C-alpha positions as CSV (number, residue, x, y, z in Angstrom):
1,M,-30.3,-71.5,-38.5
2,N,-29.8,-67.7,-38.7
3,T,-26.7,-65.8,-37.6
4,N,-28.3,-64.4,-34.4
5,T,-29.2,-68.0,-33.3
6,I,-25.6,-69.0,-33.8
7,M,-24.3,-66.0,-31.9
8,S,-26.8,-66.9,-29.0
9,V,-25.5,-70.4,-28.9
10,S,-21.9,-69.1,-28.9
11,I,-22.6,-66.7,-26.0
12,I,-24.0,-69.6,-23.9
13,I,-21.1,-71.8,-24.7
14,F,-18.4,-69.2,-23.9
15,A,-20.3,-68.0,-20.8
16,C,-20.2,-71.6,-19.5
17,S,-16.5,-72.1,-20.5
18,S,-15.6,-68.8,-18.8
19,V,-17.2,-69.9,-15.5
20,Y,-15.6,-73.4,-15.9
21,F,-12.1,-72.1,-16.4
22,W,-12.6,-69.4,-13.6
23,L,-13.6,-72.1,-11.1
24,T,-11.2,-74.9,-12.0
25,S,-7.9,-73.2,-12.9
26,K,-5.2,-73.3,-10.2
27,R,-2.9,-71.0,-12.0
28,E,-2.0,-67.5,-10.9
29,F,-2.4,-66.3,-14.5
30,N,-5.6,-67.8,-15.8
31,S,-5.2,-67.4,-19.5
32,A,-7.9,-70.0,-20.2
33,F,-10.5,-67.8,-18.5
34,L,-9.3,-64.7,-20.2
35,V,-9.4,-66.2,-23.6
36,S,-13.0,-67.5,-23.1
37,F,-14.1,-64.3,-21.5
38,I,-12.7,-62.1,-24.3
39,T,-14.4,-64.5,-26.8
40,L,-17.7,-64.2,-24.9
41,I,-17.5,-60.3,-25.1
42,S,-16.8,-60.6,-28.8
43,Y,-19.9,-62.8,-29.5
44,I,-22.1,-60.4,-27.4
45,I,-21.0,-57.5,-29.5
46,M,-21.5,-59.4,-32.8
47,Y,-25.0,-60.5,-31.6
48,E,-25.9,-56.9,-30.7
49,G,-24.9,-55.9,-34.2
50,R,-24.0,-52.3,-33.5
51,F,-20.7,-52.6,-35.4
52,L,-21.9,-54.9,-38.2
53,I,-21.5,-53.5,-41.7
54,G,-24.5,-54.6,-43.7
55,D,-27.1,-57.3,-42.7
56,S,-26.7,-60.4,-40.6
57,D,-26.6,-62.8,-43.5
58,T,-24.0,-61.0,-45.8
59,G,-22.6,-58.3,-43.6
60,L,-19.1,-57.8,-42.2
61,Y,-18.4,-58.9,-38.6
62,W,-15.1,-57.2,-38.5
63,T,-15.0,-56.9,-34.7
64,R,-14.4,-60.6,-34.6
65,W,-10.8,-60.1,-35.7
66,V,-10.2,-57.2,-33.2
67,F,-11.1,-59.5,-30.3
68,Y,-9.0,-62.3,-31.8
69,G,-6.2,-59.8,-31.6
70,L,-6.8,-59.7,-27.8
71,S,-7.3,-63.4,-27.1
72,C,-5.0,-65.1,-29.5
73,P,-1.7,-63.7,-28.2
74,L,-2.5,-65.5,-25.0
75,L,-2.9,-68.7,-26.9
76,T,0.4,-68.0,-28.8
77,Y,2.1,-67.5,-25.4
78,E,0.7,-70.8,-24.1
79,I,1.8,-72.7,-27.2
80,S,5.3,-71.1,-27.1
81,K,5.7,-72.1,-23.5
82,Q,4.7,-75.7,-24.2
83,L,7.2,-75.9,-27.0
84,N,9.9,-74.4,-24.8
85,I,10.7,-71.7,-27.4
86,A,13.4,-69.3,-26.4
87,K,12.1,-66.1,-24.7
88,G,13.0,-63.7,-27.5
89,T,11.5,-65.9,-30.2
90,Q,8.5,-66.6,-27.9
91,W,7.7,-62.9,-27.6
92,L,8.2,-62.5,-31.4
93,A,5.4,-65.0,-32.0
94,V,3.2,-63.3,-29.4
95,A,3.8,-59.9,-31.0
96,L,3.1,-61.2,-34.5
97,T,-0.3,-62.6,-33.4
98,P,-2.2,-59.3,-33.0
99,I,-0.7,-58.1,-36.3
100,V,-2.3,-61.2,-38.0
101,M,-5.6,-60.4,-36.4
102,F,-5.7,-56.6,-36.9
103,T,-4.6,-56.8,-40.5
104,G,-7.3,-59.4,-40.8
105,A,-9.8,-56.9,-39.5
106,L,-8.6,-54.4,-42.1
107,A,-8.9,-57.0,-44.9
108,S,-12.5,-57.6,-43.8
109,V,-13.6,-54.0,-44.2
110,Y,-11.5,-52.8,-47.1
111,S,-12.6,-53.2,-50.7
112,E,-10.3,-54.6,-53.5
113,P,-7.4,-54.3,-54.1
114,Y,-6.6,-53.2,-50.6
115,K,-8.6,-56.1,-49.1
116,W,-6.1,-58.6,-50.6
117,I,-3.1,-56.4,-49.7
118,W,-4.1,-56.6,-46.0
119,F,-4.9,-60.3,-46.4
120,V,-1.4,-61.0,-47.8
121,I,0.2,-59.0,-45.0
122,S,-1.8,-60.9,-42.4
123,S,-0.9,-64.2,-44.1
124,I,2.8,-63.4,-44.0
125,A,2.7,-62.6,-40.3
126,F,0.8,-65.9,-39.7
127,L,3.4,-67.9,-41.7
128,A,6.1,-66.3,-39.7
129,I,4.5,-67.7,-36.5
130,A,4.2,-71.1,-38.2
131,K,7.9,-71.0,-39.1
132,I,8.8,-70.3,-35.5
133,Y,6.7,-73.4,-34.4
134,Y,7.9,-75.7,-37.1
135,S,11.6,-74.8,-36.3
136,T,11.4,-76.1,-32.7
137,R,12.6,-79.6,-31.7
138,S,10.3,-79.9,-28.8
139,V,8.8,-83.3,-28.0
140,E,5.4,-81.6,-27.8
141,L,5.7,-80.4,-31.4
142,P,3.7,-83.2,-33.1
143,R,0.7,-82.8,-30.7
144,I,0.8,-79.0,-31.0
145,L,1.1,-79.1,-34.8
146,M,-2.1,-81.1,-35.1
147,Y,-3.9,-78.4,-33.1
148,F,-2.2,-75.6,-35.1
149,L,-2.8,-77.2,-38.5
150,F,-6.4,-78.2,-38.0
151,G,-7.3,-75.1,-35.8
152,W,-5.5,-71.9,-36.6
153,S,-4.8,-72.7,-40.2
154,A,-8.6,-73.1,-41.0
155,F,-9.5,-69.5,-40.0
156,P,-8.0,-67.9,-43.2
157,L,-9.9,-70.5,-45.3
158,V,-13.3,-69.6,-43.7
159,F,-12.4,-65.9,-44.1
160,L,-11.9,-66.4,-47.8
161,L,-15.2,-68.2,-48.2
162,S,-17.2,-65.8,-46.1
163,P,-18.8,-62.4,-47.1
164,E,-15.6,-60.8,-45.8
165,G,-13.6,-62.5,-48.5
166,L,-15.0,-64.0,-51.7
167,N,-18.6,-64.1,-50.5
168,I,-19.0,-67.8,-51.4
169,I,-20.9,-68.7,-48.2
170,T,-23.3,-66.7,-46.1
171,N,-22.7,-65.5,-42.5
172,P,-24.7,-68.3,-40.9
173,F,-22.5,-70.9,-42.5
174,A,-19.4,-68.9,-41.7
175,G,-20.7,-68.4,-38.1
176,I,-21.0,-72.2,-37.6
177,A,-17.5,-72.7,-39.0
178,Y,-16.0,-70.0,-36.8
179,L,-17.8,-71.3,-33.7
180,G,-16.4,-74.8,-34.4
181,L,-12.9,-73.4,-34.7
182,D,-13.3,-71.2,-31.6
183,L,-14.4,-74.3,-29.6
184,F,-11.4,-76.3,-30.9
185,T,-8.8,-73.6,-30.5
186,K,-10.0,-72.0,-27.2
187,I,-11.8,-74.6,-25.2
188,I,-10.6,-78.0,-26.4
189,F,-7.0,-76.7,-26.5
190,Y,-7.1,-75.8,-22.8
191,T,-9.0,-79.0,-21.7
192,Q,-7.3,-81.6,-24.0
193,Y,-4.1,-80.2,-25.6
194,S,-2.7,-77.9,-23.0
195,N,-1.1,-79.5,-19.9
196,L,-0.3,-76.0,-18.6
197,Q,-3.7,-75.9,-16.8
198,K,-2.4,-78.6,-14.4
199,R,0.6,-76.5,-13.4
200,S,0.2,-74.0,-10.7
């Protein structure tokens, strides 16, 4: 399976999830739809390849991280609300999220040693978010930690293995991994993990 086929499948999945969340949500602020729709746009841009650096098998899909910088703060906000984190700390977690993603974008396009400087900065911001979550005493914490550990924490690992990092796996393998993680963190979260969709 080549990268364009994976992108095509991703476009279909997130087009369907965007329609689903648009039609089924009863909330005034429909973050599920926004997250899916932003991800759909991201996959369309990656499929089109205008901003790809290099070829589809070993090139750098750096725009992925820019769009994560738009969608993931919405996820951080939802998680923080579920954990009943204080407003100030909640907005700190939200503000740190685009820093994680945009420095990840920089790490994907810079060469060494700056690549790893940006990766470390991104990781520090990510760990700061994790510390905020782990510090809460919410009854929802065990459930959310499973999602956070097996979802968000896997993205840096795929980055390291991909052509953007150590170039151990090709983009088709990385694309499958990213799609699986996007499904888990953006669709399954809203349909299974998040009870916020049921609140008006």
